[in-house]
C-alpha positions as CSV (number, residue, x, y, z in Angstrom):
1,M,17.9,-9.5,-7.1
2,L,14.0,-9.8,-6.9
3,F,12.8,-6.2,-6.0
4,M,9.9,-6.0,-2.9
5,P,8.2,-3.0,-2.3
6,A,8.5,-1.5,1.3
7,V,4.9,-2.8,2.4
8,L,3.5,-5.3,0.7
9,I,-0.3,-7.4,1.2
10,Y,-1.6,-10.3,-0.4
11,T,-5.4,-10.3,-0.6
12,L,-8.2,-12.7,-0.9
13,A,-11.5,-10.6,-2.9
14,K,-14.3,-10.1,-0.7
15,C,-12.3,-10.4,2.2
16,P,-13.2,-8.7,5.3
17,Y,-10.3,-9.2,7.2
18,C,-8.1,-8.0,3.6
19,A,-10.0,-4.6,3.6
20,D,-9.4,-4.3,7.8
21,A,-5.8,-5.0,6.7
22,K,-6.0,-2.2,4.0
23,R,-7.8,0.3,5.8
24,L,-5.2,0.1,9.3
25,L,-2.3,0.8,6.5
26,N,-4.3,3.4,5.1
27,S,-4.5,5.2,8.3
28,Y,-0.8,5.5,8.6
29,G,-0.8,7.0,4.8
30,V,0.9,4.2,4.2
31,D,1.9,3.1,0.0
32,F,1.3,-0.5,-0.2
33,D,1.1,-2.8,-3.4
34,E,-1.4,-5.6,-3.2
35,I,-1.5,-8.9,-5.1
36,D,-5.1,-10.8,-5.3
37,V,-4.5,-14.1,-4.8
38,T,-8.2,-15.3,-5.3
39,S,-7.7,-17.3,-8.2
40,D,-3.8,-18.0,-8.1
41,E,-3.3,-21.2,-6.1
42,Q,0.2,-21.4,-7.0
43,M,0.5,-17.8,-5.3
44,R,-1.3,-18.9,-2.2
45,A,0.9,-22.2,-2.0
46,W,3.8,-20.4,-1.9
47,L,2.5,-17.6,1.1
48,K,1.7,-21.0,3.1
49,M,5.1,-21.7,2.1
50,A,7.1,-19.0,3.3
51,T,4.9,-17.4,6.0
52,G,4.0,-21.3,6.9
53,F,0.2,-19.8,7.5
54,K,-2.6,-20.2,4.6
55,T,-5.0,-17.3,6.1
56,L,-4.8,-14.2,4.1
57,P,-4.5,-11.2,4.6
58,Q,-0.4,-11.4,4.5
59,T,1.5,-9.1,5.0
60,F,5.4,-7.9,4.5
61,I,7.0,-4.5,5.4
62,D,10.2,-4.5,4.3
63,S,10.6,-8.1,2.9
64,R,9.7,-9.5,6.5
65,A,6.9,-11.4,6.9
66,I,4.5,-10.2,9.3
67,G,1.7,-11.9,8.9
68,G,-2.4,-11.1,9.0
69,Y,-4.9,-9.0,10.4
70,Q,-4.9,-9.8,13.6
71,D,-0.7,-9.5,14.0
72,L,-1.2,-5.6,12.3
73,V,-3.4,-4.8,15.1
74,E,-1.3,-6.1,17.7
75,L,1.6,-4.5,16.4
76,D,-0.4,-1.9,16.1
77,N,-2.2,-1.8,19.7
78,S,2.1,-2.5,21.1
79,G,3.3,0.5,19.5
80,S,5.5,-1.6,17.3
81,L,3.5,-1.3,13.4
82,A,4.4,2.6,14.0
83,R,8.3,2.1,14.8
84,M,8.6,-0.5,12.3
85,L,7.3,2.0,9.8
86,H,9.0,4.7,10.8
87,R,12.4,2.7,11.1
88,Q,11.9,1.7,7.1
89,R,11.4,5.1,6.3
90,I,7.7,3.9,5.0
91,V,6.2,7.2,6.8
92,P,7.5,10.3,8.5
93,K,7.8,10.5,12.1
């Protein structure tokens, strides 16, 4: 069985949206794994197939594709990101 960390973010080097997404996750004290796919076209192709988006970053929480930075911001603004992280016991209440 494939193990996926609770929070996983695929990023590009020198990507401001990737940096912003990581900063947002860090604001919750989330430990996340980061995979830089700058030089990995095969992984980027897989991400596009798996998520339907070719943009980065792409964030997964508990193996579920969440989306990019704007998606994280929308979840954060609605309070859904905090609830999702608490429900999965990724961050304490």
